Every structure is written in structure tokens, then in C-alpha cells.
C-alpha positions in Angstrom: -37.4 -87.3 42.9 -35.7 -88.6 39.5 -32.5 -87.4 40.0 -32.7 -86.3 36.0 -35.4 -84.2 36.3 -33.8 -82.6 39.1 -30.7 -81.6 36.9 -32.9 -80.7 34.0 -34.7 -77.7 36.1 -31.5 -77.2 37.8 -30.1 -76.2 33.9 -32.9 -74.2 33.2 -33.4 -70.4 32.3 -36.2 -69.7 34.5 -33.9 -71.5 37.8 -30.7 -69.6 36.5 -32.5 -66.5 36.6 -34.1 -67.0 40.0 -30.7 -67.9 41.4 -29.0 -64.7 39.9 -31.9 -62.5 40.9 -31.7 -64.1 45.0 -27.9 -63.2 44.3 -28.3 -60.1 43.6 -31.3 -58.6 45.2 -29.1 -60.5 48.8 -30.0 -58.5 51.7 -32.1 -56.2 50.0 -32.1 -53.1 47.4 -33.1 -49.5 47.5 -36.5 -49.0 45.5 -37.8 -46.0 44.8 -40.6 -43.9 46.2 -43.1 -46.1 44.0 -41.7 -49.3 45.0 -39.6 -50.1 42.2 -35.9 -50.9 41.4 -34.1 -48.4 39.9 -32.7 -47.7 36.4 -29.6 -48.1 37.3 -30.4 -51.2 39.2 -32.8 -52.2 36.1 -29.7 -52.0 33.9 -27.6 -54.6 35.7 -30.2 -56.6 36.4 -31.6 -56.9 32.7 -28.1 -57.8 31.8 -27.0 -59.9 34.5 -30.3 -62.2 34.0 -29.9 -62.0 30.2 -33.6 -61.3 29.7 -33.4 -59.6 26.5 -35.6 -56.3 27.6 -34.5 -53.4 26.0 -33.4 -50.3 27.7 -32.6 -47.0 25.8 -33.8 -48.6 22.6 -31.9 -47.1 19.4 -34.3 -47.5 16.1 -32.2 -46.5 13.2 -30.9 -43.0 14.1 -33.5 -42.5 16.9 -32.8 -42.7 20.6 -35.6 -43.8 22.8 -34.6 -42.9 26.7 -35.8 -45.3 29.0 -37.5 -43.1 32.1 -38.6 -45.8 34.3 -38.1 -49.7 35.0 -39.9 -52.1 33.5 -42.8 -53.7 35.6 -41.4 -57.1 34.9 -37.9 -57.4 34.0 -38.2 -60.6 31.3 -41.9 -59.6 30.2 -41.0 -58.9 26.6 -40.9 -63.0 26.4 -43.6 -63.6 28.7 -47.6 -62.3 28.5 -49.4 -61.2 31.3 -46.8 -60.0 32.8 
């Protein structure tokens, strides 16, 4: 395979996020009874991956507490998530 393609793929945000996610998961993570990650982990993962997802969003003086983790981290930027 062309080395420039390999280098470009290795520098892409998606590949970086996959590497970070794999490192974060490690040997496993505790899930909720419904099979989702916990809110604590969701907050940490959104920050670590730099997805731009909004948790506990504020609009003006109002705060909207997030009660469950996103079904797809990074879904705000992708359709069909």
C-alpha cells in the first residue's frame, strides 16, 4: 500500500478516535443494566475523543441535565447514528 495513504489514514481524526476508544475500553468497561456506558464514562469519553457532543448543555441561564449517555458518541456530526 502507498505509504502516503497509510500516513494520511494514521493522521485522520477517525483513526485517532478509534485508537483512543480502544485504549479507553482496555479490558472492558462497566455498563448499565440497559447495556450503555455510564454518564461518568460518557463525559470522559466525549472529552477524550473530542467529539463535540454536548452533555449537560446550557442555553442562556437554563441548564439541561443529561440523564442518559448518548446512543452514539460523536452522533452530533454524523447522520444515522
